[in-house]
C-alpha positions as a printed Julia matrix, in Angstrom:
342×3 Matrix{Float64}:
 -89.27  28.01  19.12
 -91.29  25.39  20.0
 -89.88  25.82  23.8
 -90.35  29.79  23.9
 -93.78  29.28  23.29
 -94.32  26.77  26.56
 -92.73  30.15  28.35
 -96.21  32.04  26.79
 -94.51  34.09  24.24
 -93.07  33.36  20.69
 -90.31  35.37  19.6
 -88.34  35.88  15.97
 -84.51  34.19  16.57
 -81.24  37.08  15.89
 -78.2   36.27  14.03
 -75.39  35.63  17.52
 -73.29  37.96  17.37
 -69.48  36.8   16.86
 -69.05  35.7   20.09
 -66.04  37.53  21.82
 -65.72  38.32  25.3
 -65.29  38.26  28.62
 -64.77  34.98  30.17
 -64.2   34.17  34.18
 -62.65  31.23  35.15
 -62.72  29.91  38.59
 -59.88  28.08  39.97
 -59.67  24.28  40.64
 -58.67  24.01  44.24
 -57.89  20.28  44.14
 -55.85  20.61  40.74
 -53.69  24.02  42.1
 -51.12  23.67  44.02
 -48.31  26.11  44.42
 -44.64  26.23  45.86
 -44.28  29.41  48.19
 -40.82  30.45  49.06
 -38.73  34.04  49.6
 -36.08  35.57  51.28
 -35.02  38.26  52.98
 -31.53  40.53  53.22
 -31.09  40.89  56.79
 -27.88  42.81  58.0
 -26.33  42.89  54.29
 -26.85  39.38  53.89
 -29.39  37.03  52.41
 -31.34  34.78  53.58
 -33.21  32.35  52.87
 -37.31  32.37  54.91
 -39.26  29.19  55.94
 -42.75  29.37  54.89
 -46.14  28.05  56.11
 -47.16  26.5   55.03
 -44.56  25.75  52.09
 -46.87  24.43  49.61
 -50.46  25.79  49.7
 -53.72  26.1   47.16
 -55.22  28.92  45.44
 -58.99  29.97  46.1
 -60.91  32.63  43.16
 -60.46  33.12  39.66
 -59.97  35.43  37.13
 -60.99  36.9   34.12
 -59.05  36.84  30.36
 -61.48  37.98  27.31
 -61.05  36.21  23.77
 -61.72  36.24  20.59
 -63.56  34.11  18.05
 -66.52  32.47  17.17
 -65.24  29.45  15.3
 -62.02  28.69  16.78
 -60.08  30.95  19.77
 -57.87  33.69  17.93
 -56.59  35.72  20.83
 -56.92  36.22  24.47
 -55.45  38.55  26.77
 -55.9   38.22  30.99
 -57.62  41.16  31.91
 -58.92  42.67  36.02
 -62.48  41.97  36.07
 -64.79  44.0   39.22
 -65.17  40.89  41.03
 -62.83  38.17  40.17
 -60.03  37.65  42.68
 -57.48  35.39  43.53
 -56.83  34.73  47.43
 -53.3   33.27  48.88
 -54.47  32.27  52.66
 -52.55  33.31  55.75
 -48.9   32.42  55.56
 -45.85  32.74  58.41
 -42.36  33.28  57.16
 -39.82  32.76  59.45
 -35.38  34.08  59.33
 -34.14  31.53  62.49
 -31.84  32.08  64.62
 -29.22  30.37  63.48
 -28.93  29.89  67.67
 -31.74  27.13  66.96
 -33.04  28.14  70.96
 -33.73  31.31  70.41
 -36.24  33.33  69.06
 -35.58  33.89  64.44
 -34.7   36.68  63.48
 -37.7   38.15  61.59
 -40.96  36.69  62.25
 -43.53  38.15  58.72
 -47.33  36.89  58.63
 -49.47  37.65  56.34
 -53.24  37.84  56.24
 -55.56  36.29  53.03
 -53.8   37.48  49.93
 -55.92  39.03  46.86
 -54.83  39.78  43.72
 -55.26  40.23  40.13
 -53.57  38.46  37.91
 -53.11  40.62  34.51
 -51.37  39.53  30.33
 -49.03  42.45  30.83
 -45.12  44.03  30.06
 -42.97  45.41  33.29
 -44.47  48.14  31.93
 -47.57  47.55  32.82
 -48.95  47.99  29.66
 -51.99  45.09  28.38
 -50.99  41.87  26.51
 -53.2   40.66  23.94
 -51.48  37.12  23.43
 -52.69  34.87  20.22
 -53.95  31.28  20.78
 -52.53  28.28  18.33
 -55.2   26.28  16.85
 -54.31  23.49  19.53
 -54.15  26.05  22.38
 -51.04  26.72  23.95
 -50.77  30.43  23.82
 -47.42  32.9   25.08
 -47.47  36.07  27.17
 -46.23  37.83  30.0
 -48.25  37.97  33.44
 -48.4   40.26  36.42
 -49.87  39.83  39.83
 -51.45  42.81  41.6
 -52.01  42.48  45.0
 -55.38  44.23  45.73
 -56.03  43.49  49.62
 -53.61  41.61  52.38
 -50.63  42.94  54.52
 -48.12  41.23  56.16
 -46.28  42.41  59.39
 -42.85  41.25  60.43
 -41.25  41.38  64.2
 -38.02  40.4   65.13
 -35.16  42.83  63.83
 -37.77  44.62  61.66
 -41.52  45.98  63.23
 -43.32  47.41  60.21
 -46.48  46.54  58.48
 -46.79  46.2   55.18
 -49.72  47.18  52.57
 -50.19  45.03  49.96
 -52.1   46.75  48.15
 -50.71  46.97  44.92
 -48.02  45.64  45.05
 -46.63  44.09  41.72
 -45.56  41.39  40.96
 -41.78  41.42  38.12
 -43.3   40.66  34.75
 -42.82  36.23  34.12
 -43.35  34.3   31.18
 -45.62  32.07  31.24
 -47.0   29.5   28.86
 -50.49  28.46  29.2
 -53.17  25.99  27.66
 -56.62  26.42  26.46
 -58.96  23.52  25.57
 -62.4   23.52  25.12
 -64.66  20.67  25.58
 -68.5   19.74  26.32
 -68.95  22.35  29.73
 -67.14  25.2   28.08
 -63.16  25.99  28.24
 -60.73  25.62  30.26
 -56.87  27.28  30.98
 -54.14  25.5   32.73
 -50.97  28.01  33.49
 -48.07  27.45  35.12
 -46.42  30.61  36.57
 -43.42  31.86  39.13
 -43.99  35.0   39.88
 -41.88  36.59  42.51
 -43.57  39.65  44.57
 -40.74  42.3   45.63
 -41.23  43.2   48.89
 -39.29  46.51  51.41
 -38.9   45.39  54.75
 -37.83  48.0   57.04
 -34.71  49.38  54.45
 -33.71  45.29  53.62
 -35.64  43.56  50.96
 -37.6   40.41  50.15
 -38.98  38.69  48.23
 -42.38  35.87  48.0
 -42.21  33.39  45.13
 -45.16  31.45  43.87
 -44.75  28.74  41.46
 -47.1   26.13  40.27
 -49.89  26.27  37.9
 -53.24  27.23  38.24
 -56.16  25.2   36.08
 -59.45  26.58  35.69
 -62.99  25.88  33.46
 -64.64  28.99  33.54
 -68.34  30.41  34.08
 -70.97  30.09  31.71
 -71.96  33.07  32.52
 -69.41  36.86  33.07
 -70.11  40.09  33.02
 -67.41  42.99  32.14
 -69.23  45.31  35.1
 -71.16  44.64  38.32
 -71.88  47.7   38.76
 -73.74  50.39  36.77
 -74.29  53.93  38.79
 -78.2   54.92  38.71
 -78.45  58.8   38.15
 -75.59  57.35  34.61
 -76.25  54.48  33.7
 -74.9   52.87  31.38
 -74.26  48.81  29.25
 -73.21  45.63  30.82
 -71.93  42.86  28.41
 -72.01  39.14  29.12
 -70.37  36.25  28.01
 -71.85  33.33  27.51
 -70.41  30.3   27.42
 -71.85  27.38  27.36
 -69.88  24.6   26.05
 -69.2   22.34  23.18
 -72.24  20.8   23.68
 -74.77  23.05  23.26
 -72.89  24.6   20.17
 -75.79  25.9   17.6
 -78.09  25.74  20.0
 -80.57  28.49  20.53
 -80.54  30.28  23.96
 -82.98  32.9   26.25
 -81.26  35.29  28.93
 -83.59  36.69  31.65
 -83.61  39.74  33.85
 -85.0   39.9   37.29
 -85.12  42.16  40.08
 -87.09  39.16  42.25
 -83.53  38.11  43.67
 -82.28  34.1   42.48
 -83.91  31.24  44.62
 -85.93  29.14  44.55
 -86.13  30.22  40.71
 -88.4   28.33  38.93
 -88.31  25.05  37.19
 -88.55  25.11  33.41
 -91.15  22.82  31.52
 -91.0   19.4   29.91
 -88.86  18.7   32.77
 -86.35  20.93  32.14
 -83.22  21.97  34.73
 -84.27  24.83  37.09
 -83.89  28.57  36.12
 -82.33  30.69  38.99
 -84.72  33.68  38.44
 -87.39  34.81  40.39
 -90.01  35.92  37.99
 -91.0   39.79  38.21
 -92.52  42.2   35.73
 -89.07  42.31  34.82
 -88.29  38.54  33.6
 -91.59  38.69  31.81
 -90.2   41.55  29.94
 -87.33  40.37  28.95
 -89.17  37.51  27.41
 -91.8   39.16  25.94
 -89.63  42.23  24.43
 -86.35  39.72  23.97
 -83.67  41.77  21.26
 -85.26  45.1   22.44
 -83.94  47.55  24.09
 -82.7   47.5   27.18
 -81.64  43.65  25.55
 -79.3   43.24  23.01
 -79.37  39.87  21.36
 -80.54  37.98  24.97
 -82.72  35.89  22.63
 -80.3   33.81  19.75
 -78.12  31.34  18.76
 -74.86  30.11  20.2
 -72.36  29.42  17.91
 -70.14  26.63  16.61
 -68.44  26.92  20.34
 -70.94  27.59  22.28
 -70.78  30.89  22.46
 -73.01  34.44  22.14
 -72.54  38.28  23.58
 -75.49  39.72  24.83
 -75.77  43.58  26.77
 -78.05  45.2   29.39
 -78.08  48.74  29.17
 -79.61  51.55  31.24
 -80.35  55.09  30.64
 -80.4   57.87  33.33
 -82.07  55.98  36.42
 -81.37  57.83  39.36
 -84.49  55.96  40.93
 -83.18  53.04  40.66
 -80.72  53.36  43.12
 -80.28  49.88  45.58
 -82.16  48.37  43.32
 -80.67  44.79  41.38
 -80.52  43.29  38.46
 -79.86  39.28  37.95
 -79.12  37.77  34.62
 -79.49  34.01  33.23
 -79.73  32.31  30.16
 -81.0   28.29  29.5
 -80.41  26.74  26.16
 -83.05  24.77  24.01
 -84.36  23.15  21.26
 -87.2   22.56  19.73
 -89.62  22.08  22.81
 -86.41  20.54  24.85
 -84.46  22.86  27.5
 -81.35  21.68  27.95
 -78.89  23.98  30.85
 -78.88  26.9   32.41
 -75.97  29.33  33.43
 -75.35  30.58  36.7
 -76.7   33.73  37.49
 -74.62  37.34  37.18
 -75.35  40.34  39.19
 -76.01  44.34  38.09
 -75.83  46.43  41.46
 -77.15  50.06  40.84
 -75.38  52.93  42.9
């Protein structure tokens, strides 16, 4: 508690909720590689596509709901607001039998943005058990949320990739836990079936996605101000912070430059305003739920920020971040998570 007194407030710690909630995993592009392949039916004959580049990395993030307080028991890969994976632009051709002639078909894509979900062939969500060693098995699908492909040659057509789904594919993944939080490895082989003119085509991604979780994630990033609602956040500070105390603050004054925590602590990425002072002095009191507490054995906690209907707040954006502390020492800070009121 000495640490919070240094910020000008003496508060009573509450018991953390059982840690279960949304984690956002950021892809490690340097450790992720996907081989690309595909085919298209031309004049009734299946032709392999020559794709450039034939191997690519992947950018972005995906979300998973993980449950458990001393170990992870179950998980589910889910679509989440503001979270997506992106493939760079691709070019694919069907070469002409005579090399001196133009390709029979050329397909170019914009960047392809998609979501990763654990779901069956009927798009039903799947919650999967996680073994004590972190291994799990499930079925996954990719769903396009932006991007297009343009074909020219034998077929001239632009295909929207929005809501295009890959085939449901078995996946055997691994979830590990370390000082900085969770990491996930997903060996993936997913195929998108596509229609080009009257013919069928496919694009297959084959490789392993490696990613680590953000220390702060939320189930939603926007609310309708005249309606109100609740934003639920998952704190994941890693094994190094298991059992330590935390405080999550809120500001409507932005995230830069932030301020230095006392005693040589790190930079808290929030600007101090009346909302931040209220989140500190009114911790664990509406609209904050469990924003001051103790992290569980996995370095996690769940906190909420609830707003009643506030039509006058339209256009306002709140930002949240948390720090961990022990005694008078401030130990770590999280990334920020916004809540925009529309």
